KEDO-255161 format. One record per atom (N, C-alpha, C): residue in one letter; x, y, z. Coordinates in steps of 0.05 Angstrom, whole numbers, padded with zeros to 5 digits, always signed. Each point is the difference from the previous one (the first is absolute). Example, Ala and Ser with C-alpha at 12.3 -4.5 7.8 and 13.67 -1.06 7.14 Angstrom:
2
A+00264-00114+00156A-00018+00024+00000A+00018+00024+00000S-00007+00021-00014S+00016+00024+00001S-00015+00022+00014
//
This chain:
296
M-00095-00498+00235M-00027+00017+00001M+00006+00028-00020R-00023+00002-00011R+00010+00027-00017R-00009+00030+00017Q+00023+00013-00003Q+00001+00024+00013Q-00024+00019-00012T-00005+00017+00020T-00018+00024-00002T+00016+00024-00016V-00018+00023-00014V+00010+00020-00006V-00013+00022+00011S+00014+00019+00009S-00008+00028+00004S-00002+00019-00021F-00024+00011-00017F-00001+00017-00016F+00009+00030+00011V+00015+00010-00001V+00003+00029+00012V+00000+00022-00019I-00023+00018+00003I-00005+00023-00019I-00003+00025+00007P+00027+00023-00003P-00003+00020+00020P-00014+00012-00024A-00016+00025+00009A-00017+00015-00018A+00000+00025+00003Y+00000+00017-00012Y-00001+00032-00002Y-00014+00010-00022N-00023+00017+00010N-00023+00008-00020N+00000-00018-00026A-00009-00024+00011A-00009-00018-00019A-00025-00011-00006E-00022+00015+00009E-00024-00007+00003E-00012-00006-00025S+00007+00003-00021S-00013-00012-00031S+00016-00024-00005M+00019-00004+00014M+00015-00027-00012M+00006-00022+00021L+00002+00004+00022L+00003-00019+00024L-00016-00022-00005A-00033+00001-00005A-00017-00021+00003A+00010-00023-00026D+00011+00015-00020D+00005-00020-00025D+00029-00018+00009A+00011+00017+00016A+00028-00017+00008A-00006-00019+00020V-00018+00005+00017V-00007-00019+00024V-00020-00019-00014E-00015+00001-00014E-00019-00024-00014E+00015-00012-00016S+00024+00002-00012S+00012-00013-00018S+00019-00023+00020I+00002+00001+00026I+00008-00022+00013I-00018-00014+00007F-00022+00000+00001F-00015-00011+00006F-00018-00025-00029V+00021+00003-00019V-00010-00012-00021V+00027-00022-00008G-00010-00016+00012G+00014-00020+00003G+00031-00001+00008N+00007+00025+00017N+00027-00003+00010N-00004+00000+00025F-00021+00005+00020F+00000-00010+00027F-00004-00025+00010E+00012-00010+00025E-00003-00020+00004E-00007-00002+00026E-00016-00025+00013E-00005+00000+00033E+00030+00010+00011G-00010+00015+00019G+00017+00011+00026G+00023+00021-00012D-00009+00008-00027D+00013+00030-00010D-00014+00024+00011E+00013+00021+00003E-00011+00021+00004E+00003+00024-00014V-00012+00021-00007V+00007+00025-00013V-00003+00028+00025I+00025+00012-00006I+00003+00019+00020I+00006+00027-00013V-00025+00014+00000V+00007+00030-00015V+00007+00022+00020V+00022+00012-00009V+00002+00020+00021V-00004+00034-00017N-00017+00010+00014N-00010+00021-00011N+00024+00029+00017D+00016+00011-00023D+00013+00023+00008D-00008+00021+00006A-00014+00004+00016A-00014+00028+00005A-00013+00014-00026S-00016-00016-00015S-00006+00009-00031S-00017+00027+00006K-00002+00018-00019K-00024+00019+00000K-00015-00001-00018D-00010-00020-00006D-00025-00007-00016D-00018-00025+00013G-00009-00015-00012G-00021-00022+00009G+00011-00033+00003T+00030+00002+00001T+00015-00024+00001T-00011-00017+00025L+00000+00016+00020L-00002-00014+00028L-00032-00013+00000A-00025+00018-00010A-00023-00011-00001A+00002-00026-00026V+00017+00000-00017V-00004-00025-00016V+00012-00018+00013A+00030-00007+00018A+00007-00016+00008A-00020-00011+00021N-00011+00022+00013N-00018-00012+00018N-00024-00018-00008E-00010+00009-00024E-00019-00012-00015E+00009-00035-00005L+00022+00000-00015L+00017-00024-00009L+00003-00017+00030A+00008+00009+00016A+00005-00012+00029A-00029-00018+00004Q-00021+00014+00003Q-00027-00008+00002Q-00011-00019-00017K+00006+00003-00027K-00008-00022-00017K+00009-00019+00001H+00032-00008+00006H+00018-00017-00002H+00001-00009+00033A-00013+00005+00018A+00011-00001+00026A+00001-00034+00001P+00025-00003+00018P+00010+00008+00012P+00027+00002-00010H-00001+00000-00024H+00031-00006-00019H+00011+00024-00004V-00009+00025+00005V+00011+00024-00014V+00002+00015+00032R+00027+00014-00002R-00003+00017+00024R+00012+00025-00004V-00008+00026+00012V+00006+00023-00003V+00015+00014+00022I+00024+00013-00011I+00015+00010+00027I+00003+00028-00016N-00004+00023+00018N-00008+00026-00009N+00024+00021+00015N+00024+00003-00020N+00016+00019+00013N-00011+00027+00007P+00012+00010+00021P-00018+00027+00005P+00015+00025-00004E+00024-00011-00023E+00010+00023-00011E+00019-00014-00026N+00004+00024-00017N+00009-00022-00030N+00026-00008+00009K+00013-00024-00008K+00018-00010+00011K+00018-00004-00030G-00010+00000-00024G+00011-00014-00024G-00002-00023-00001C+00007-00013-00026C-00006-00029-00006C+00016-00018+00010P+00031+00004+00002P+00016-00015+00021P-00007-00006+00025A-00006+00021+00009A-00003-00001+00032A-00030-00016+00001S-00019+00000-00017S-00027-00003+00006S+00002-00040-00013R+00018-00005-00011R+00005-00027-00005R+00007-00010+00021N+00019+00011+00014N+00015-00009+00026N-00020-00002+00019V-00017+00019+00007V-00023+00000+00019V-00021-00024-00003G-00009-00009-00034G-00012-00023+00000G+00014-00025+00004I+00025-00001-00008I+00010-00026-00001I+00009-00006+00035R+00008+00016+00014R-00007-00006+00023R-00019-00013+00015E-00025+00013-00004E-00021-00013+00001E-00012-00033-00012A+00014-00003-00017A-00005-00021-00011A+00006-00032+00005K-00024-00012+00006K-00002-00024+00010K+00026-00017-00011S-00004-00003-00026S+00006-00020-00022S+00034-00001+00002D+00010-00022-00008D+00023-00009-00005D+00014+00014-00027F-00018+00002-00018F+00001+00006-00026F-00014+00032-00002I+00015+00021-00020I-00007+00027-00003I-00004+00004-00030F-00029+00010-00009F+00008+00008-00023F-00009+00033-00006N+00016+00007-00013N+00001+00036-00002N-00021+00004-00026L-00026+00007+00011L-00015+00012-00023L-00008+00032+00004D+00005+00014-00023D-00009+00025+00000D-00026+00005-00003A-00012+00027+00013A-00021+00000-00004A-00018+00007-00024D+00019+00007-00028D-00010+00007-00015D+00004-00028-00022N+00013-00013+00007N+00004-00031-00019N-00019-00020+00005I+00002-00021-00024I-00016-00021+00004I+00012-00022-00003L-00010-00026+00016L+00012-00025-00003L-00020-00016-00022K+00017-00014-00013K-00012-00018-00014K-00014-00023+00004P-00021-00006-00003P-00011-00027+00011P+00018-00021+00004T-00001-00014+00026T+00017-00019+00005T+00028+00001-00007S+00009+00031-00004S+00031+00000-00003S+00024-00005+00027I-00018+00001+00019I+00022-00005+00027I+00003-00029+00000I-00006-00012-00013I+00002-00029+00001I+00025-00019-00001A+00010+00018-00026A+00030-00010-00007A+00021+00008+00022L-00003+00031+00009L+00014+00011+00017L+00002-00018+00027R-00022-00003+00010R+00000-00015+00025R+00016-00029-00005Q-00001-00018-00023Q+00014-00020-00003Q+00033+00008-00004A+00002+00020-00002A+00032+00009-00007A+00008-00001+00029L-00012+00017+00018L+00012+00003+00028L+00000-00033+00012A-00025-00005-00004A-00003-00038+00005A+00027-00016-00007D+00014+00012-00023D+00018-00011-00006D+00028+00008+00006G+00001+00019+00023G+00021+00008+00008G+00015+00029-00005A-00021+00015-00019A+00005+00032-00005A+00000+00012+00025D+00014+00018+00003D-00011+00023+00018D-00017+00024-00012V+00004+00002-00021V-00015+00024-00013V-00010-00012-00030A-00023+00001-00009A-00013-00009-00027A-00016+00021-00013A+00008+00007-00021A-00013+00021-00023A-00017-00004-00023F-00013+00007-00013F-00010-00003-00017F+00022+00005-00026G-00006-00009-00019G+00017-00007-00025G-00003+00025-00015E-00030+00019-00002E-00005+00020-00018E-00016+00016+00014Y+00003+00027-00008Y-00016+00023+00015Y-00016+00010-00029E-00025+00000+00007E-00023+00007-00021E-00010+00028+00001Y+00010+00021-00008Y-00009+00032+00005Y-00028+00004-00015F-00013+00012+00015F-00031+00009-00011F-00004+00027+00014T-00011+00017-00010T-00009+00029+00009T-00026-00004+00017T-00025-00006-00017T-00027+00001+00007T-00013-00026+00002S+00003-00017-00021S-00011-00027-00009S+00029-00021+00002T-00007-00021+00016T+00015-00016-00003T+00000-00024-00023N-00023+00011-00016N-00004-00016-00024N+00026+00012-00025I+00003+00024+00012I+00020+00015-00026I+00030+00000+00019V+00020-00016-00004V+00025+00002+00005V+00012+00014-00022T+00013+00024+00018T+00023+00020-00025T+00026-00008+00001H+00006-00012+00020H+00030-00012-00007H+00008-00025+00029R+00020-00015-00012R+00006-00024+00023R+00031+00008+00004W+00002-00010+00031W+00029-00004+00003W+00003-00037+00000V+00023-00004-00016V+00001-00035-00004V+00025-00002+00013C+00007-00009+00031C+00014-00002+00009C+00014-00030+00000K+00027+00000+00008K+00017-00021+00001K-00011-00020+00017S-00008-00023-00003S-00010-00021+00016S+00024-00018+00013G-00006-00008+00020G+00020-00019+00015G+00006+00018+00024V+00025-00004+00009V+00013+00010+00027V+00006+00028-00016F-00005+00019+00018F+00004+00031-00001F+00024+00001+00012T+00016+00013-00006T+00027+00007+00018T+00001+00031+00003L+00026+00006+00015L+00000+00033+00005L+00018+00006-00026A+00010-00011-00016A+00011+00008-00024A-00025+00003-00021D-00016-00016+00004D-00026+00000-00016D-00010+00032+00002L-00005+00007+00031L-00008+00019+00009L+00007+00032-00010F+00032+00000-00009F+00013+00015-00007F+00007+00003-00027A-00011-00017-00013A+00000-00006-00030A-00018+00019-00017G-00023+00014+00013G-00014+00020-00013G-00027+00000+00015I-00023+00003-00005I-00023+00010+00008I-00028-00015-00001I+00010-00019-00024I-00023-00015-00005I+00000-00028+00014N-00006+00005+00025N+00007-00026+00019N-00028+00001+00024Q+00010-00017+00015Q-00025+00002+00024Q+00015+00020+00023G+00018+00005+00001G+00007+00023+00020G-00020+00024+00003P+00003+00015-00018P-00019+00022+00001P-00031-00001+00007G-00005-00025-00005G-00031-00008+00000G-00005-00001+00031G+00009-00025+00010G-00002-00004+00028G-00023-00017+00006N-00019-00004-00024N-00022-00016+00005N+00002-00033+00000F+00012-00006+00026F+00007-00032-00008F-00005-00011+00033L+00004-00031-00001L-00004-00010+00026L+00025-00010+00011Y-00001+00005+00031Y+00029-00007+00010Y-00011-00012+00027R+00026-00009+00011R-00008-00010+00034R+00003+00023+00016K-00015+00000+00024K+00003+00019+00016K+00023+00011+00011V+00013-00030+00003V+00027-00001+00019V+00023+00015-00021A-00008-00002-00026A+00019+00017-00010A+00004+00030-00001W-00027+00009+00000W-00006+00023+00014W+00011+00018+00027E-00004-00027+00012E+00008+00010+00032E+00035-00004+00001R+00012-00016-00025R+00026+00000+00009R+00015+00024-00013I-00017+00013-00017I+00012+00028-00011I-00010+00019+00007G-00016+00002+00023G-00009+00023+00016G-00018+00016-00016G-00017-00019-00017G-00021+00013-00015G+00009+00023-00022Y-00017+00017-00006Y-00004+00015-00021Y+00021+00030+00012W+00011+00009-00017W+00018+00025+00011W-00024+00019-00005E-00005+00021+00022E-00016+00014-00007E+00001+00029-00008Y+00019+00000-00016Y+00010+00030-00012Y-00022+00009-00018G-00010+00023+00002G-00013+00011-00011G-00031-00010-00004K-00020+00005-00020K-00019-00009+00003K-00007-00023-00011G+00028-00012-00023G-00006-00021-00010G+00011-00004-00024L+00020+00013-00006L+00007+00011-00024L+00025-00025-00002H-00001-00020-00016H+00020-00022-00004H+00002-00019+00024E-00024+00008+00017E+00003-00025+00020E+00005-00026-00010A-00020-00012-00013A+00001-00026-00011A+00033-00007-00005W+00008+00014-00018W+00031-00004-00010W+00020-00006+00023G-00012+00021+00018G+00029+00000+00024G-00013-00027+00016F-00025-00005+00000F-00009-00026+00016F+00011-00026-00016S+00005+00000-00023S+00005-00025-00020S+00029+00000+00005L+00015+00024+00004L+00026+00003+00000L+00013-00008+00027K-00014-00001+00021K+00002-00003+00027K+00003-00034-00001L-00026-00012-00006L-00003-00023+00000L+00026-00019-00016L+00009+00008-00027L+00016-00013-00014L+00030-00004+00019I+00005+00030+00010I+00031+00000+00007I+00003-00016+00023N-00029-00004+00022N+00003-00019+00020N-00011-00030-00009G+00011-00013-00026G-00005-00028-00009G-00025-00004-00004A-00026+00015-00002A-00019-00009-00006A-00007-00018-00023R-00012-00024-00004R-00004-00015-00023R-00022+00015-00014F-00002+00012-00024F-00017+00010-00017F-00005-00008-00021I-00031-00005-00007I-00004-00019-00027I-00018+00013-00011V+00003+00000-00023V-00020+00014-00021V-00014-00019-00009V-00032-00006+00003V-00006-00026-00010V-00008+00004-00035P+00009-00016-00016P-00010+00006-00021P-00031-00010-00011G-00014+00016-00015G-00031-00007-00007G-00012+00008+00017T+00006+00023+00013T-00017+00015+00019T-00001+00033-00009S-00017+00013+00011S-00003+00023-00010S-00022+00013+00021Y+00001+00032+00001Y-00010+00020+00022Y-00007+00023-00012L-00023+00007+00005L-00014+00026-00009L+00009+00028+00008H+00017+00014-00006H+00009+00030+00006H-00014+00019-00011R-00006+00013+00019R-00015+00033-00012R+00023+00015-00007Y-00006+00015-00024Y+00025+00013-00008Y-00016+00030-00005S+00012+00023+00018S-00013+00022+00007S+00022+00022+00004H-00008+00022-00013H+00020+00024+00002H-00004+00013+00032Q-00017-00004+00013Q-00010+00001+00029Q+00006-00016+00022S+00021-00021-00008S+00004-00021+00016S+00021+00012+00018L+00002-00013+00028L+00015+00009+00019L+00033+00002-00013F+00009-00023-00015F+00026+00003-00008F+00004+00021-00020V-00016+00011-00016V+00002+00019-00026V-00002+00029+00021R-00012+00003+00021R-00005+00022+00013R+00026+00005+00012E+00014-00022+00018E+00023+00009+00008E+00016-00001-00011S+00008-00016-00027S+00016+00005-00017S+00007+00028-00018K-00018+00020+00009K-00001+00025-00007K+00020+00017+00024K+00007-00014+00015K+00020+00018+00020K+00031-00016-00002P+00015+00005-00021P+00025-00008-00006P+00021+00000+00024N-00005+00019+00013N+00024+00003+00022N-00008-00015+00020E-00023-00008+00009E-00011-00014+00020E+00004-00032-00009E-00002-00006-00030E+00005-00024-00014E+00032-00009+00005R+00015+00019-00005R+00029-00003+00002R+00011-00005+00032E-00014+00012+00012E+00003-00006+00028E+00002-00029+00010I-00028-00013-00006I-00010-00024+00003I+00014-00013-00007T+00002-00003-00030T+00013-00024-00010T+00031-00002+00014A+00009+00025+00002A+00032+00000+00014A-00001-00020+00026K-00022+00006+00015K-00006-00014+00028K+00001-00037-00008F-00018+00002-00021F-00005-00033-00005F+00025-00011-00014I+00017+00009-00014I+00027-00007-00015I+00021-00005+00022E-00002+00012+00024E+00025-00002+00013E+00005-00021+00016P-00014-00013+00006P+00005-00032+00010P+00012-00016-00018A-00014+00002-00029A+00010-00012-00021A+00026-00004-00016L+00011+00035+00008L+00026+00010-00012L+00026-00024+00006P+00008-00012+00021P+00016-00021+00000P+00001-00024-00016L-00027-00003-00016L-00006-00020-00016L+00006-00002-00029L+00000+00038-00002L+00006+00001-00026L+00019+00000-00012S+00014-00003-00028S+00027+00009-00012S+00008+00025+00007P+00027+00006+00001P+00011+00020+00003P-00009+00021-00018E-00002-00005-00025E-00010+00022-00022E-00036+00001+00003S-00013-00018+00012S-00024+00010+00005S-00004+00012+00026R+00013+00002+00019R+00003+00008+00023R+00009+00040-00011A+00017-00002-00018A+00014+00021-00002A-00024+00020-00018Y-00016-00019-00015Y-00022+00015-00016Y-00020+00008+00012V-00009-00013+00027V-00019+00005+00014V+00011+00030+00020A+00022+00003+00001A+00009+00017+00022A-00001+00028-00015T+00002+00002-00031T+00009+00021-00013T-00031+00005-00018N-00023-00018+00002N-00020+00006-00015N-00020-00004+00018P-00012+00022+00009P-00022-00003+00020P-00030-00010-00015D+00001+00000-00024D-00022-00008-00009D+00002-00031-00015W+00012-00011+00010W+00009-00029-00007W-00019-00019+00001H-00020+00006+00018H-00022-00018-00007H-00023+00002-00019R+00003+00025-00009R-00018+00009-00023R+00011-00018-00027D+00029-00004+00004D+00018+00000-00028D+00006-00029+00002L-00015-00019+00021L+00006-00028-00004L-00006-00015-00032P-00025+00010-00008P+00001-00013-00029P+00016+00000-00016K+00018+00022+00000K+00026+00007-00019K+00026-00005+00015H-00001-00001+00025H+00031-00005+00015H-00008-00022+00021S+00000-00017+00002S-00003-00025+00021S+00019+00000+00013L-00001-00005+00027L+00027-00006+00020L+00005-00027-00004L+00022-00008+00009L+00020-00027+00000L+00002-00002+00030L+00001-00027+00009L+00008-00005+00026L+00031-00002-00002A+00009-00004+00029A+00027+00002-00004A+00013-00024-00008D-00014-00026-00009D+00019-00024-00015D-00004+00004-00034G-00015+00026-00007G-00004+00006-00024G-00027-00012-00015S-00012-00015+00019S-00028-00013-00012S-00015+00022-00010H-00014-00002-00023H-00026+00019-00006H-00021-00016-00010G-00021+00009+00017G-00028-00007-00001G-00016+00001-00027V-00025-00008-00003V-00015-00002-00021V-00024+00019+00006D-00005+00017-00019D-00027+00019+00012D-00025-00014-00018G-00023+00011+00002G-00020-00009-00012G-00003+00013-00028I-00026-00002-00007I-00004+00010-00035I-00031+00014+00012L-00002+00025-00014L-00023+00016-00002L-00012-00007-00025V-00023+00000+00001V-00022-00011-00026V-00021+00016-00004Y-00005+00012-00009Y-00023+00021-00010Y-00023-00019-00013S-00028+00005+00003S-00012-00012-00015S-00008+00012-00029S+00007+00029-00005S-00005+00014-00021S+00030-00007-00011P-00003-00012-00029P+00026-00007-00020P+00011+00027-00005I-00012+00026-00004I+00019+00027+00000I+00010+00006+00024K-00008-00003+00025K+00015+00009+00022K+00022-00019+00004Q-00002-00025-00005Q+00018-00019+00000Q+00026+00008-00021A-00007+00008-00022A+00019-00002-00018A+00012+00030+00008L-00012+00021+00015L+00019+00026+00007L+00011-00009+00022H-00013-00024+00020H+00021+00000+00022H+00026-00016-00013R-00004-00023-00013R+00025-00009-00017R+00016+00021-00006L-00008+00019-00019L+00015+00021-00015L+00023+00019+00020K-00020+00006+00032K+00011+00017+00015K+00024-00018+00010T-00005-00024+00009T+00017-00019+00014T+00028-00007-00022A-00007-00001-00023A+00025-00004-00020A+00015+00027-00001L-00017+00019-00004L+00019+00030+00009L+00013+00007+00027R-00007-00015+00019R+00008+00007+00031R-00010+00026+00005I-00029+00008-00008I-00006+00024+00010I-00023-00001+00015
//
């Protein structure tokens, strides 16, 4: 029997983008028995009104949960997932867009035994999905803890993947540190250190909005808070790292920002594989390669 999916969307001040995200689910990604859960996180704009309009339009397939106070993105995800009826959960951010029929391959990966299935590429856009500014091309196949520590061009930071609700339950859900800084990375870390089988499906992609006003960008401007959060995230994984990597983390509070230049090794010395950043503009791509070569 085919498993159903609960698409969970935390939304805060997303009135101009939420409809695009929700509508993308209904273009070849929604199947009979699926549901969409929008968690309005005490938005100050018209997000709740938009969510209610979408619920009416797609009744009874869209449900709206309204947080009475702002809880932040990870807490809102947990709220929605607790209410989810399906065995499979898909994280869809309110400002991102699913490509038509793109979930099918991820469903199949879970049907084949994976605990988590993710897209092979992230295509970044600003306003129009027809103009992709750059892409994250991730390593396909099994995604490991060593891969997560190899850099930042991987599925860990994005968090937009399909997974079994029992996997979320097994690890106690999302850490609710802060409003959402690195919450996807921390969730991926918890899944991997608890033995989840994580598959990146080749030939698949996802449209991710690139904005200097995004939650991640806003929260990243708080360096002290970022250091505190990443220190909490890494603590349970420290015994799995090599002595050299543990010492490096202990003496470098910005170890997470430096992963592209200084990856972490596991206790057995294994090193993972990072993905590739590809710019649509040849000039930007050339500058990126130069910076990489010069390590700046």
